[in-house]
Structure formats: structure tokens, C-alpha cells
C-alpha positions in Angstrom: 55.5 -14.2 151.0 54.7 -10.5 150.4 51.8 -9.4 148.2 51.8 -6.2 146.3 48.4 -4.8 145.3 48.6 -2.2 142.6 45.4 -0.1 142.6 44.9 2.4 139.7 42.1 4.8 140.4 40.3 7.7 138.7 37.0 9.3 139.6 35.9 7.1 142.4 36.0 7.8 146.1 33.4 5.8 148.2 34.4 2.6 146.3 38.1 3.2 147.2 37.1 3.6 150.8 35.2 0.3 150.7 38.2 -1.5 149.3 40.5 -0.1 151.9 38.2 -1.2 154.6 38.2 -4.8 153.2 42.0 -4.7 153.4 41.8 -3.8 157.1 39.9 -7.1 157.6 42.5 -9.3 155.8 43.6 -12.3 157.9 46.9 -12.2 156.1 48.9 -9.1 156.9 52.1 -9.3 154.8 51.0 -7.0 151.9 51.5 -3.5 150.5 49.0 -1.3 148.7 50.3 0.9 145.9 47.7 3.5 144.9 48.3 5.1 141.5 46.1 8.1 141.8 45.2 9.7 138.5 42.8 12.3 140.0 43.6 15.9 139.6 41.5 17.3 142.5 42.8 15.4 145.5 39.5 13.4 145.4 40.7 10.5 147.6 43.3 12.3 149.8 41.1 12.5 152.8 39.9 8.9 152.2 43.4 7.4 152.1 44.8 9.4 155.0 43.2 7.5 158.0 44.5 4.2 156.6 48.1 5.2 156.4 48.7 4.3 160.0 47.1 0.9 159.7 48.2 -0.4 156.3 51.4 -0.4 154.3 50.2 2.2 151.7 52.1 4.1 149.0 49.8 6.8 147.6 51.3 8.1 144.4 49.8 10.9 142.3 50.6 10.8 138.6 50.0 13.3 135.8 48.9 10.7 133.2 45.7 8.6 132.7 45.1 5.1 131.5 44.4 2.0 133.6 47.1 -0.2 131.9 49.7 2.5 132.1 49.0 3.1 135.8 49.2 -0.6 136.6 52.4 -0.9 134.6 53.9 2.0 136.5 52.9 0.2 139.8 54.7 -3.0 138.8 58.0 -1.2 138.8 57.3 -0.1 142.4 56.1 -3.4 143.8 58.2 -5.1 146.5 56.2 -8.3 146.8 56.7 -11.7 145.3 53.0 -11.8 144.4 51.4 -8.9 142.4 47.7 -8.2 141.8 45.7 -5.4 140.2 42.5 -4.8 142.2 39.9 -2.6 140.7 39.0 0.6 142.5 35.4 -0.5 142.9 36.0 -4.1 144.1 36.4 -5.5 147.7 38.2 -8.5 149.0 36.6 -11.2 151.2 38.5 -11.3 154.5 40.6 -14.4 153.7 41.5 -13.6 150.1 45.2 -12.9 150.6 45.5 -15.8 153.0 44.1 -18.2 150.5 46.1 -16.8 147.6 49.4 -17.3 149.5 48.3 -20.8 150.5 47.6 -21.7 146.9 50.9 -20.6 145.7 52.7 -22.4 148.5 50.9 -25.7 147.9 51.1 -25.6 144.0 54.9 -25.5 143.4 54.7 -24.7 139.7 51.8 -22.3 139.8 52.6 -18.8 138.4 49.1 -17.4 137.8 46.2 -17.7 140.2 42.7 -16.5 139.4 39.9 -15.9 141.9 36.2 -15.8 141.4 34.3 -12.5 140.9 31.1 -12.2 142.9 28.4 -9.6 142.7 28.6 -8.8 146.5 27.1 -12.2 147.1 28.7 -15.4 148.3 27.0 -17.4 145.5 26.2 -15.1 142.5 29.1 -14.6 140.0 29.8 -11.1 138.6 31.8 -10.1 135.6 34.6 -12.0 133.9 34.8 -15.8 133.1 33.8 -17.8 136.2 33.0 -21.4 137.0 31.7 -23.2 140.1 34.6 -25.7 139.6 38.3 -25.1 140.4 40.7 -26.1 137.7 43.9 -25.5 135.8 43.3 -23.7 132.5 45.2 -22.9 129.3 45.0 -20.1 126.7 42.1 -22.0 125.1 39.8 -21.1 128.0 41.1 -18.2 130.0 39.4 -17.6 133.4 38.6 -14.6 135.5 39.2 -11.0 134.7 42.1 -8.7 135.4 41.2 -7.7 139.0 40.9 -11.4 140.0 44.4 -12.4 138.8 47.4 -12.9 141.0 51.0 -13.4 139.7 54.0 -15.0 141.3 57.0 -13.1 139.9 59.4 -15.8 140.7 57.6 -18.3 138.5 56.8 -16.4 135.3 58.7 -14.8 132.4 59.4 -11.4 133.8 60.0 -10.0 130.3 56.4 -10.8 129.6 55.0 -9.3 132.8 53.9 -5.9 131.7 50.7 -4.2 130.5 50.3 -3.2 126.9 49.2 0.4 127.3 47.2 0.4 124.1 44.6 -1.6 126.0 42.3 -0.8 128.9 40.2 2.2 130.1 41.8 5.5 129.0 43.7 3.9 126.2 43.3 3.4 122.5 41.3 0.2 123.0 39.0 0.3 126.0 39.2 -3.2 127.5 41.1 -6.5 127.0 44.2 -5.5 129.0 43.9 -8.4 131.5 43.3 -11.1 128.9 46.1 -9.7 126.7 48.5 -10.0 129.6 47.2 -13.4 130.6 47.4 -14.8 127.1 51.0 -13.7 126.7 52.0 -15.3 130.0 50.3 -18.6 129.2 51.9 -18.6 125.7 55.2 -18.2 127.4 54.6 -21.3 129.5 53.0 -20.0 132.7 50.9 -22.4 134.7 47.5 -21.0 135.7 44.8 -22.2 138.2 41.3 -20.9 138.8 39.4 -21.3 142.1 36.0 -19.9 143.0 36.8 -20.4 146.7 38.7 -17.1 146.7 36.1 -14.4 146.5 36.5 -10.9 145.2 33.4 -8.8 145.1 32.6 -6.5 142.2 29.4 -5.0 140.9 28.0 -6.8 137.9 28.3 -4.1 135.2 28.3 -6.4 132.1 24.7 -7.5 132.2 22.8 -6.5 129.1 20.2 -4.7 131.2 22.7 -1.9 131.9 22.9 -1.0 128.2 24.9 -1.6 125.1 27.4 1.3 125.2 29.7 -0.4 127.8 29.7 -3.6 125.8 30.6 -1.8 122.6 33.4 0.1 124.3 35.0 -2.9 126.1 34.6 -5.4 123.3 36.8 -3.3 121.0 39.7 -4.3 123.3 38.9 -8.0 122.8 39.0 -7.6 119.0 42.2 -5.6 119.1 44.1 -8.2 121.2 42.9 -10.9 118.9 44.3 -8.9 116.0 47.5 -8.2 117.8 48.4 -11.9 118.2 47.0 -12.6 114.7 49.5 -10.1 113.3 52.2 -12.1 115.2 51.1 -15.2 113.2 49.9 -16.9 116.4 47.9 -19.9 115.0 46.0 -20.2 118.3 44.2 -17.0 117.3 42.3 -19.0 114.7 40.4 -20.5 117.6 39.6 -17.1 119.0 38.6 -15.7 115.7 36.1 -18.5 115.2 34.8 -18.4 118.7 34.7 -14.7 119.6 34.1 -13.2 116.2 31.6 -15.7 114.8 30.2 -18.6 116.8 29.6 -17.2 120.3 28.0 -13.9 119.4 25.8 -15.3 116.7 24.6 -18.1 119.0 23.8 -15.5 121.7 21.8 -13.4 119.2 19.9 -16.5 118.0 19.1 -17.4 121.6 17.9 -13.8 122.2 15.6 -14.0 119.2 14.2 -17.3 120.3 13.5 -15.8 123.8 12.1 -12.6 122.3 14.5 -10.6 124.3 15.4 -7.4 122.3 17.7 -6.0 125.0 19.8 -9.1 125.0 19.8 -9.2 121.3 21.1 -5.6 121.1 23.7 -6.3 123.7 25.0 -9.4 121.8 24.9 -7.5 118.5 27.0 -4.6 119.9 29.4 -7.1 121.4 30.0 -8.5 117.9 30.3 -5.0 116.4 32.8 -3.9 119.0 35.0 -7.0 118.5 35.1 -6.5 114.8 35.7 -2.8 115.2 38.7 -3.5 117.4 40.0 -6.2 115.1 39.9 -4.0 112.0 41.2 -0.9 113.8 44.2 -2.4 115.4 47.3 -0.9 113.8 45.3 0.1 110.7 
């Protein structure tokens, strides 16, 4: 069972090298890496070169930017049955691909597998929606984040397997591309399973101590994808409107007030502002 890893990259170098090193250590070897390189200065050429003789790597330079667009471009080049979109600042535990293939082999109806995101620690979760318990999940409680998702192309609706290029870094709405894709696939009948036993390492950049600007930027994508499906008269979006646009952020702000934590209060406030900004801006 071949795995295709589509890596969109722009502006990073050391982190790309670290990811490539983690691929060298994989216990499962039947995989390819498709690098969609959006750098204009040959930033990672010297980094990738030494790995070409050790890994199945396609290093493609493109003249466009946008994370979702790059990943969508990579889908068309993928030769594997399983496709994933690692971030250019993440790293895989040595047995990630071995465990991914084993999960798909043992769960005959599984089309989407989601791993845990860890902050370069075997026990501390990083960004995305994580849980200490493995479980199947639905569109009511989507798990993980885009770089932890693996897709079996033989078990999902191929017409739905594409990125909406309005979402993600470098696009109209910065963020939300992974959940937008995951929601569409689940709505189309895909079966999804989350397990924290598969460990992907990624720095925790969503913590409120790192500032509010990042939250404001990425939360616009969340609001926009809620509006996208609302415009399609998807009644399930009533749940997300209530949860994401009213209940959850307001409860987080209330908790921050009780704890006298002004940074967390500001972070939660800008999360709410960003979601509403994206919701109101989508196709307006």
C-alpha cells in the first residue's frame, strides 16, 4: 500500500530538513514525497538534494503561492493509495506510516485516518483537536488538523477529494482548509477514525501566549467555511454556528475573566472576531 506525502512549502528551510530526516527513519518504506516548492530563491534546493538518493522524492517548483492550491496540485501527481499533507514544520515519529497502513488494513471501511498532533513531546498535545482516546468521529466533532489527516483514495468520493483554494495560508481566507475538506468528505459518507497512538510532531503555535494576530487570521477561515456550507443550506451548520460563533468563544472569555487572564481573554475575543469576520465576508 503506497503512501503519497504532499508537502507544500514556502519560506522554511531547517524545518524542511527536519521533516526529511524523520522520513529517513520511517519503518515503512513504500512511500513517495511530493514537494511543492513555492520559494523563488532556491531556498531548499541544497537541503533536498542529499535526500534524493535515499527517498522517493519529486521536488517541483511552482510559480504560484497558496497552501491549498499547492496541495491540490500535488494530489494530481500522487501515485499512492493513501495521501497526506504534512506541514513543512512538522516531523513524523518513526512508525507513523507503518501504523497508518496497519490501521487502513485492519479497518476495512475506513477512508479517513487522523493522527495526534504533539508538541515535540510523547505526551503533550499540540495544535488541532486532540483526545487521549481513540475513536470514530463524525462531522459533529471533527478531529485533528490538516497535517494529521490521511486519506484512502479507494474508499472515498474522489469528486470530493480536493482542496478549496479560497482557504488556507496565502488564500482569501487564511485557515480552515483542512476542516473544510474533512467536513465535505464526512458529509459524503466517509468513515473517519482518530488515534493518538500515531504521533506527528508540530510546534504549538496556537497558544494564546503567542499573541492574538495568528488567531485572528486563522479563525477567519473557520467562519468562512461555516458560511460556505450555510449558503448550501446544510442544516448541520446550525450546530456549528451555535457552537463556534456563540457558545464556545463566549464561555472561553468568561473563563478568562474568572481566572483574571487578560491574554487568554484577548485571544478568545479575537477568535470570535475572526470567525464572524470570515462568516460575514464569505462571498459578500
